[in-house]
C-alpha positions in Angstrom: 37.2 11.2 -11.7 36.9 9.6 -15.2 33.7 9.5 -17.2 33.0 5.8 -16.4 33.3 6.4 -12.7 30.9 9.4 -12.9 28.4 7.3 -14.8 28.4 4.6 -12.2 27.8 7.1 -9.5 24.9 8.7 -11.3 23.1 5.3 -12.0 23.6 3.9 -8.5 20.2 3.3 -6.8 19.4 6.0 -4.2 18.0 5.3 -0.7 14.7 7.1 -0.2 14.7 10.2 2.1 12.2 8.6 4.5 14.3 5.5 4.9 17.6 7.5 5.3 16.2 9.8 8.0 14.5 6.9 9.9 17.8 4.9 9.9 19.7 8.0 11.2 17.0 8.5 13.9 17.2 4.8 14.9 21.0 4.9 15.4 20.7 8.1 17.4 18.1 6.4 19.6 20.4 3.4 20.0 23.4 5.5 21.1 21.2 7.4 23.6 20.2 4.0 25.1 23.9 3.0 25.5 24.8 6.4 27.0 22.0 6.1 29.6 23.2 2.6 30.4 26.7 3.9 31.0 25.5 6.7 33.3 23.2 4.4 35.2 26.2 2.1 36.1 27.9 5.0 37.9 25.1 7.1 39.3 21.9 5.0 39.8 22.7 1.3 39.9 23.8 -0.2 43.2 27.5 -1.1 43.3 26.7 -4.8 43.8 24.9 -4.8 40.4 27.6 -2.7 38.7 30.2 -5.3 39.6 28.3 -7.9 37.7 29.3 -8.4 34.0 26.0 -8.8 32.2 27.6 -9.9 28.9 29.0 -13.3 30.1 27.2 -13.6 33.4 30.4 -13.7 35.5 31.3 -11.5 38.5 34.2 -9.1 37.8 37.3 -10.4 39.7 39.8 -8.4 41.7 37.2 -5.8 42.8 35.9 -5.5 46.3 33.2 -3.4 47.9 31.9 -3.0 51.4 29.5 -5.6 52.5 25.9 -4.4 52.7 26.6 -1.0 51.0 23.7 0.5 48.9 25.8 3.3 47.4 26.4 3.5 43.6 29.7 2.9 41.9 30.4 6.6 41.4 30.0 7.3 45.1 32.3 4.4 46.0 35.0 5.8 43.6 34.6 9.3 45.0 35.3 8.1 48.6 38.4 6.1 47.5 40.0 8.2 44.7 38.9 11.9 44.4 41.1 12.6 41.4 39.7 9.8 39.2 36.2 10.6 40.4 36.5 14.2 39.2 37.7 13.0 35.8 34.8 10.6 35.6 32.3 13.3 36.5 33.6 15.6 33.8 33.2 12.7 31.3 29.6 12.0 32.5 28.7 15.7 32.2 29.9 15.6 28.6 27.9 12.4 27.9 24.7 14.0 29.3 25.2 17.0 26.9 25.8 14.5 24.1 22.6 12.6 25.0 20.6 15.8 24.8 22.1 16.6 21.4 21.3 13.1 20.2 17.7 13.4 21.3 17.3 16.7 19.5 18.9 15.2 16.4 16.7 12.1 16.5 13.6 14.4 16.8 14.7 16.4 13.7 15.3 13.2 11.7 11.8 11.9 12.7 10.3 15.2 11.7 11.9 15.0 8.3 10.4 11.5 7.9 6.9 12.8 8.7 6.7 16.0 6.7 9.0 15.3 3.8 12.1 17.3 4.6 10.4 20.4 5.8 12.7 23.5 6.1 13.0 25.4 9.4 9.8 27.4 10.1 7.4 24.9 8.5 4.6 23.3 10.4 5.7 20.3 12.5 3.7 17.1 12.8 0.8 16.5 15.1 1.7 15.1 18.6 -0.3 11.9 17.8 1.8 11.3 14.7 5.0 12.0 16.7 4.0 9.2 19.1 3.6 6.8 16.2 7.2 7.7 15.1 8.5 7.0 18.6 6.7 3.7 18.6 8.2 2.8 15.2 11.7 3.7 16.4 11.3 1.5 19.4 10.4 -1.4 17.2 13.6 -0.9 15.2 15.6 -0.7 18.4 14.0 -4.0 19.7 14.8 -5.7 16.4 18.5 -4.4 16.4 19.0 -5.6 19.9 17.5 -9.0 19.2 14.3 -8.6 21.2 11.6 -10.1 19.0 8.1 -11.2 19.8 7.6 -8.9 22.7 4.7 -6.6 21.5 1.4 -7.5 23.0 -0.9 -4.8 21.7 -3.9 -6.1 19.8 -4.1 -3.0 17.5 -1.4 -1.7 15.2 -2.1 1.9 14.0 0.5 3.7 11.9 -1.9 4.9 9.2 -4.4 7.7 8.8 -6.9 7.7 11.6 -10.6 8.5 11.2 -10.2 11.5 13.3 -7.7 13.0 10.8 -4.5 12.1 12.7 -1.9 11.7 10.0 -0.1 8.4 9.5 3.5 7.4 8.6 5.0 6.2 5.4 6.5 2.8 6.1 9.5 1.4 4.1 10.3 -2.3 3.8 12.6 -2.2 6.9 9.8 -0.8 9.0 7.5 -3.7 7.9 10.3 -6.1 8.9 10.6 -4.5 12.4 6.8 -4.5 12.8 6.5 -8.2 11.9 9.4 -9.3 14.2 8.0 -7.4 17.2 4.8 -9.3 17.4 4.3 -11.5 20.4 0.5 -12.0 20.3 -2.2 -12.1 17.6 -3.4 -8.8 16.2 -7.1 -7.8 16.1 -6.8 -4.7 13.9 -4.1 -3.2 11.6 -4.7 0.5 10.6 -2.3 1.1 7.8 -4.2 3.6 5.6 -1.9 5.9 3.6 1.4 4.1 4.7 2.5 3.5 1.1 3.8 0.0 2.0 3.3 -1.3 -1.6 3.6 -5.0 -2.6 7.1 -5.2 -0.9 5.6 -4.4 2.5 2.7 -6.8 1.9 5.1 -9.7 1.2 7.1 -9.0 4.3 4.0 -8.9 6.5 2.0 -11.6 4.8 2.2 -13.9 7.8 1.2 -11.1 10.1 -1.8 -10.1 7.9 -3.4 -13.5 8.4 -3.8 -12.9 12.1 -5.9 -9.8 11.7 -9.6 -9.5 12.0 -9.7 -5.9 10.7 -7.2 -4.9 8.0 -7.3 -1.4 6.5 -4.9 -0.9 3.6 -6.4 2.2 1.8 -4.0 4.4 -0.2 -1.0 2.1 -0.1 0.1 1.8 -3.8 -0.8 -1.9 -3.7 -1.8 -2.0 -7.4 -2.1 -5.3 -9.3 1.0 -7.1 -8.0 -0.1 -6.5 -4.4 -3.5 -8.1 -5.0 -1.7 -11.3 -5.9 0.0 -11.2 -2.5 -3.3 -10.5 -0.7 -5.0 -13.3 -2.7 -2.4 -15.8 -1.3 -3.3 -14.6 2.2 -7.0 -15.0 1.7 -6.5 -18.5 0.3 -4.6 -19.6 3.4 -6.7 -21.8 5.7 -5.3 -19.9 8.7 -6.7 -16.5 7.4 -8.8 -14.7 10.0 -9.5 -11.5 8.1 -13.1 -10.4 8.5 -12.9 -6.8 7.4 -10.7 -5.7 4.5 -10.4 -2.2 3.1 -8.5 -1.5 -0.1 -9.8 1.8 -1.3 -7.7 4.1 -3.5 -5.0 1.6 -4.5 -5.0 2.0 -8.3 -6.0 -1.7 -8.8 -7.2 -2.6 -12.4 -9.1 -5.5 -13.8 -5.9 -7.6 -13.9 -5.4 -7.2 -10.1 -9.0 -8.1 -9.4 -8.7 -11.3 -11.5 -5.9 -12.4 -9.2 -7.7 -11.2 -6.1 -10.8 -13.2 -7.0 -8.8 -16.4 -6.8 -8.3 -15.7 -3.1 -11.9 -14.9 -2.6 -12.9 -18.3 -4.0 -11.2 -20.0 -1.1 -11.9 -17.6 1.7 -14.6 -18.2 4.4 -13.6 -15.5 7.0 -14.3 -12.3 5.1 -17.4 -10.3 6.1 -16.7 -6.8 4.9 -14.9 -5.8 1.7 -14.3 -2.2 0.5 -12.8 -1.7 -2.9 -13.9 1.9 -3.5 -12.1 4.3 -5.9 -10.3 1.6 -7.9 -10.8 1.3 -11.7 -12.7 -2.0 -11.4 -14.7 -1.6 -14.7 -16.6 -4.4 -16.4 -13.8 -7.0 -16.6 -12.9 -6.4 -13.0 -16.5 -6.8 -11.9 -16.8 -10.1 -13.7 -13.8 -11.4 -11.8 -15.0 -10.1 -8.5 -18.5 -11.5 -8.9 -17.0 -14.9 -9.9 -14.9 -14.9 -6.8 -17.8 -14.0 -4.5 -20.2 -16.7 -5.9 -18.0 -19.6 -7.0 -18.3 -21.4 -3.7 -20.8 -19.3 -1.9 -20.0 -16.3 0.3 -20.5 -15.0 3.8 -19.9 -11.4 2.8 -22.2 -8.9 4.6 -20.8 -5.5 3.4 -19.7 -4.7 -0.1 -18.4 -1.2 -1.0 -17.8 -0.4 -4.7 -18.1 3.4 -4.7 -16.3 5.1 -7.6 -15.3 1.9 -9.3 -16.1 3.0 -12.9 -19.2 0.8 -13.2 -21.8 1.4 -15.8 -25.5 0.6 -16.1 -25.1 -2.4 -18.4 -23.0 -4.2 -15.8 -25.7 -4.2 -13.2 -27.2 -7.5 -14.5 -24.1 -9.3 -13.3 -24.2 -7.4 -10.0 -27.9 -8.3 -9.5 -27.1 -12.0 -10.1 -24.3 -11.9 -7.6 -26.7 -10.4 -5.0 -29.3 -13.1 -5.7 -26.6 -15.8 -5.1 -25.2 -14.0 -2.0 -28.2 -13.5 0.3 -25.9 -12.7 3.2 -25.1 -9.2 1.9 -26.6 -6.6 4.3 -24.9 -3.4 2.9 -24.2 -2.3 -0.7 -22.4 0.9 -1.6 -22.5 1.9 -5.3 -22.0 5.6 -4.9 -20.3 7.6 -7.7 -20.8 5.1 -10.5 -22.4 6.0 -13.8 -25.3 3.6 -13.5 -28.2 5.8 -14.6 -31.8 4.8 -14.6 -31.1 1.7 -16.7 -28.6 0.4 -14.2 -31.0 0.9 -11.3 -33.7 -1.0 -13.2 -31.3 -3.9 -13.8 -30.5 -4.0 -10.1 -34.1 -4.1 -8.9 -34.9 -7.8 -9.4 -32.3 -8.7 -6.8 -34.0 -6.3 -4.3 -37.5 -7.8 -4.9 -36.5 -11.3 -3.8 -38.1 -12.4 -0.5 -34.6 -13.5 0.8 -33.0 -10.1 0.2 -31.6 -8.9 3.5 -30.2 -5.5 2.4 -30.2 -3.0 5.3 -28.1 -0.2 3.8 -28.2 0.8 0.1 -26.1 3.7 -1.1 -26.9 5.1 -4.6 -25.5 8.6 -4.2 -24.2 10.2 -7.4 -25.2 7.5 -9.9 -27.3 9.7 -12.3 -30.7 8.6 -11.0 -33.6 10.7 -12.4 -37.4 10.9 -11.9 -38.0 8.2 -14.5 -36.7 5.5 -12.2 -38.2 6.7 -9.0 -41.4 4.6 -9.3 -39.8 1.2 -10.2 -37.2 1.8 -7.5 -39.8 2.4 -4.8 -41.9 -0.5 -6.0 -38.9 -2.8 -5.6 -37.8 -1.4 -2.2 -41.3 -2.0 -0.8 -40.5 -5.7 -1.2 -37.4 -5.3 0.9 -38.6 -5.2 4.5 -35.0 -5.3 5.9 -34.1 -1.9 4.4 -33.0 0.5 7.1 -31.0 3.2 5.3 -31.2 4.6 1.7 -28.8 7.0 0.1 -30.0 9.0 -3.0 -28.0 12.2 -2.6 -26.4 14.0 -5.6 -28.8 12.7 -8.2 -31.4 14.4 -10.5 -34.5 13.8 -8.5 -37.0 16.7 -8.7 -40.4 17.5 -7.1 -41.9 15.1 -9.7 -40.6 12.2 -7.4 -42.0 13.6 -4.2 -45.1 11.4 -4.2 -43.1 8.2 -4.8 -40.7 9.2 -2.0 -43.6 9.9 0.3 -45.1 6.4 -0.5 -41.7 4.8 0.3 -41.6 6.5 3.7 -45.2 5.6 4.5 -45.1 1.9 3.4 -41.5 0.8 4.0 -41.9 -0.1 7.7 -38.2 -0.7 8.4 -36.9 2.4 6.7 -35.5 5.0 9.1 -33.0 7.1 7.2 -33.3 8.7 3.7 -30.6 10.9 2.2 -31.6 13.3 -0.5 -28.9 16.0 -0.4 -28.0 18.0 -3.5 -30.9 16.8 -5.7 -33.3 19.1 -7.6 -36.0 19.1 -4.9 -37.4 22.5 -4.1 -37.4 23.8 -0.4 -41.2 23.7 -0.5 -41.2 20.1 -1.8 -38.8 19.0 0.9 -41.0 20.7 3.6 -44.0 18.8 2.2 -42.1 15.5 2.3 -41.0 16.1 5.9 -44.7 16.7 6.8 -45.7 13.5 5.1 -43.0 11.4 6.7 -44.3 9.2 9.5 -42.8 9.6 13.0 -39.4 8.0 13.4 -38.3 8.6 9.9 -35.2 10.9 9.3 -34.7 12.8 6.0 -31.4 14.4 5.3 -31.5 17.0 2.7 
């Protein structure tokens, strides 16, 4: 081979392993289906049906069978021509062995898809994940055979489940098969960790509009994918009420595009953007999208979004203009005492309806405990407060006791991994009114 030919071979795009294995598994499954059909004709299907040509809908001419017989075609042949019947049986036995080998081969291909080309002896996937692969293979088979719009389930779950069941990585062809299979609206799509990227989002854009619950965490969506999602949110047919986009490496650029969709959307109630590098510029875009035409958002999760204390003025303003918010998660942001103080005016407002406030791991110290408690006492709707992984010491015990005694609606208080002594926690537990739960 000359050097030019070798260079072309080296630069040719390579199919991903997952896509290659899944394509092989699909064709194995398809051939098994054809083999079973062939065996059914001779051994299980009544002769009257076997004489019917399903491809063009015409009865096969020149063939006769006994009227009223219920035997199969193989039995009819055995009674009329033993020699040919024996040859046929030998062939069918070979096909049965081939079907078994194809099934084993298909299983091996699907295992490679799930565990990244594991070698022999490595751990195989969980049974739940295996059922997901079988479901996906069946969708490909339906697409290949032209059967579209048949799936009637209201929940699609190929992603990581909350019980720890592993998910599948979906390529663009998988997304096409999933989209074409739908025959009824979808209530929930669980696609966490499926790595569908922007390409998968574009393929399924029409399908996404139908969902009430859409979980797309850990999907490599990045900035380009946020533009695709923004287009879906802008659509007047959008029915998405809960959208989770955690851990997608989305920057301020992506959130600027995403905010344009939020400006037009009226269906969204719960939005989770945790563990994306939102930062100050991204927060500006997000808040603009949430407040430009009002919002019905009830649950906003921004844990681990690289927010700082000096950005909390903007967040407080957004909360004042969005009284529908019931739950706010700001865990694992470097807000400090100054950020908490900037946030407090929004919590003092009489129309504040916050029920769940999570401030775990934000750098809160004893210096902000009194103003925080003063503000929360003006928030009668507060039900649950998270203050774990901060720097609160026994110096804050009296303020915490005051909060538990006077905040009538407060039922749950998280104080894990602070600087509170065991004796101080015992004292606080004794001071807590009945019906209050302290987790430390």
